[in-house]
C-alpha positions as CSV (number, residue, x, y, z in Angstrom):
1,M,-2.4,-3.3,4.4
2,F,0.1,-1.2,6.4
3,I,-1.0,1.2,9.1
4,K,0.5,4.3,10.6
5,A,-0.8,6.1,13.7
6,F,-0.6,9.8,14.5
7,N,-1.6,12.2,17.1
8,K,-4.9,14.1,16.8
9,D,-3.3,16.7,14.4
10,L,-1.9,14.0,12.1
11,K,1.6,14.6,13.4
12,G,4.2,12.0,14.0
13,Y,7.0,11.8,16.5
14,G,9.0,15.0,16.7
15,G,6.0,17.0,15.4
16,F,6.5,16.0,11.8
17,Q,3.2,17.0,10.0
18,F,1.6,14.5,7.6
19,A,-1.3,14.9,5.2
20,V,-3.5,12.3,3.6
21,G,-2.6,11.7,-0.1
22,E,0.9,13.0,0.3
23,T,4.2,11.1,-0.2
24,Y,7.2,11.7,2.2
25,T,10.8,10.8,1.6
26,T,13.8,11.2,3.8
27,E,17.5,11.2,3.1
28,Q,18.4,9.8,6.5
29,E,20.5,6.6,6.3
30,H,19.6,4.8,9.4
31,P,16.2,2.9,9.4
32,W,15.4,4.1,12.9
33,D,15.2,7.6,11.4
34,W,12.8,6.7,8.6
35,F,9.0,6.7,8.7
36,H,7.6,4.0,11.0
37,Y,4.4,2.0,10.4
38,G,2.9,-1.4,11.3
39,D,1.3,-4.3,9.6
40,K,-1.4,-4.4,12.3
41,A,-3.5,-1.8,14.1
42,S,-2.4,-3.1,17.5
43,T,1.3,-2.5,16.5
44,T,0.6,1.2,15.8
45,L,-1.6,1.5,18.9
46,C,1.4,0.6,21.1
47,F,3.0,3.9,19.9
48,Y,-0.1,6.1,19.8
49,H,-2.4,5.0,22.5
50,K,-4.3,8.2,23.3
51,P,-8.1,8.3,22.7
52,D,-7.8,10.9,20.0
53,S,-5.0,9.1,18.0
54,R,-5.7,8.9,14.3
55,F,-4.8,6.0,12.0
56,C,-4.1,5.9,8.2
57,E,-3.4,3.2,5.6
58,V,0.0,3.8,4.2
59,Q,2.1,2.4,1.3
60,P,5.8,2.0,1.6
61,L,7.5,3.2,-1.6
62,G,11.3,3.0,-0.8
63,K,13.6,0.8,1.2
64,I,11.9,-1.2,3.9
65,Y,13.3,-2.2,7.3
66,K,11.6,-4.7,9.6
67,M,12.0,-4.2,13.3
68,R,11.0,-6.7,16.0
69,Q,10.6,-5.4,19.5
70,R,8.7,-6.0,22.6
71,D,7.0,-2.9,23.8
72,C,3.5,-3.2,25.3
73,I,3.1,-6.4,23.3
74,R,5.4,-8.3,20.9
75,I,5.3,-6.4,17.7
76,T,6.8,-6.2,14.3
77,A,7.1,-2.6,13.2
78,H,8.5,-1.4,9.9
79,S,10.2,1.7,8.6
80,S,10.7,3.0,5.1
81,N,12.6,6.0,3.7
82,S,9.6,6.8,1.5
83,L,6.0,6.5,2.5
84,K,2.6,7.5,1.0
85,I,-0.3,8.3,3.3
86,V,-3.1,6.6,1.3
87,R,-6.3,7.3,3.4
88,E,-7.4,7.8,6.9
89,L,-9.1,4.9,8.6
90,S,-12.5,5.3,10.3
91,R,-12.7,4.5,14.0
92,D,-15.0,1.6,13.2
93,E,-12.4,0.2,10.8
94,V,-9.7,0.5,13.5
95,Y,-12.0,-1.2,16.1
96,A,-12.8,-4.1,13.7
97,M,-9.1,-4.6,13.0
98,L,-8.2,-4.7,16.7
99,L,-10.9,-7.2,17.4
100,Q,-9.8,-9.4,14.4
101,E,-6.2,-9.2,15.6
102,N,-7.2,-10.3,19.1
103,C,-5.7,-7.1,20.5
104,P,-5.6,-7.2,24.3
105,W,-8.7,-5.5,25.9
106,W,-6.5,-3.1,27.9
107,L,-4.7,-1.9,24.8
108,T,-8.0,-1.4,22.8
109,N,-9.4,0.4,25.9
110,C,-6.8,3.1,25.4
111,L,-8.9,4.5,22.6
112,M,-12.0,4.6,24.9
113,P,-14.2,2.8,22.4
114,P,-17.9,2.6,23.0
115,F,-19.5,-0.2,25.0
116,E,-20.7,-2.0,21.9
117,V,-17.1,-2.5,20.8
118,M,-15.8,-3.6,24.2
119,A,-18.8,-6.0,24.6
120,Q,-17.5,-8.0,21.6
121,Y,-14.5,-9.1,23.8
122,G,-16.9,-11.3,25.8
123,K,-15.1,-13.9,27.8
124,R,-11.7,-12.5,26.9
125,I,-12.2,-9.8,29.5
126,R,-10.1,-10.9,32.5
127,G,-7.4,-9.8,34.8
128,K,-7.3,-7.5,37.8
129,W,-6.2,-4.5,35.8
130,V,-8.9,-4.9,33.2
131,I,-11.6,-5.3,35.9
132,R,-10.2,-2.1,37.6
133,E,-10.3,-0.2,34.3
134,I,-14.0,-1.1,33.7
135,I,-15.0,-0.2,37.3
136,K,-13.0,2.9,37.9
137,D,-11.8,4.4,34.6
138,R,-14.8,3.9,32.2
139,D,-17.2,6.4,33.7
140,D,-18.8,6.7,30.2
141,F,-20.3,3.2,30.8
142,T,-23.5,2.9,32.7
143,L,-23.7,0.5,35.7
144,E,-25.7,-1.9,33.5
145,Q,-23.0,-1.9,30.9
146,K,-20.4,-2.6,33.5
147,Y,-22.4,-5.5,34.7
148,A,-22.6,-6.8,31.2
149,L,-18.8,-6.7,30.9
150,L,-17.8,-7.9,34.3
151,P,-18.0,-11.3,35.9
152,K,-20.8,-11.4,38.4
153,K,-18.5,-11.5,41.4
154,Y,-17.4,-7.9,40.6
155,H,-20.9,-6.4,40.3
156,A,-21.0,-5.3,43.9
157,K,-17.6,-3.5,43.5
158,A,-18.9,-1.7,40.4
159,R,-22.1,-0.7,42.2
160,Y,-20.2,0.6,45.3
161,H,-17.8,2.6,43.1
162,D,-20.7,4.2,41.1
163,M,-22.5,5.1,44.4
164,T,-19.4,6.6,45.9
165,M,-18.7,8.6,42.8
166,S,-22.2,9.9,42.7
167,I,-22.0,11.1,46.3
168,I,-18.6,12.8,45.6
169,K,-20.1,14.6,42.6
170,Q,-23.1,15.8,44.6
171,H,-20.8,17.0,47.4
172,Q,-18.6,18.9,44.8
173,Q,-21.7,20.5,43.3
174,R,-23.0,21.7,46.7
175,A,-19.5,23.0,47.6
176,G,-19.2,24.9,44.3
177,A,-22.7,26.5,44.5
């Protein structure tokens, strides 16, 4: 299966509008100007890593060019001068693919998946940046959920951060009233 990612409006780079079920062809000669896609969800996530990104299964129909590059992770991207957008993938399908591919936690976290998805990473959650993201950036997680994800030595930091943010929010509410 091949996958292409898009922004929230199903647009590609340069604002090119796509639609599910449609086939697109370009007369451009250089493969860098063709329609790009990946053979893994993590490949496409490197290019569209906003929480509202959308992902579709695609079928290359024309010439195919394989590009290896190192972006946020080592990836193999593809391009084709003719591409059919087969169907949109559900978020659950994308999360399952990312877990199966052993996509790094920090890259999956770009989509802001729910706690249940991130908990499946288990012991693979490590590194100072990942710890920081859990403690400071994932305000949608409860303190108990953060405890479940973090090694015990970081529980006090998570508790301190949550208490501090609570005080700041109370102060802002009082100041705004």
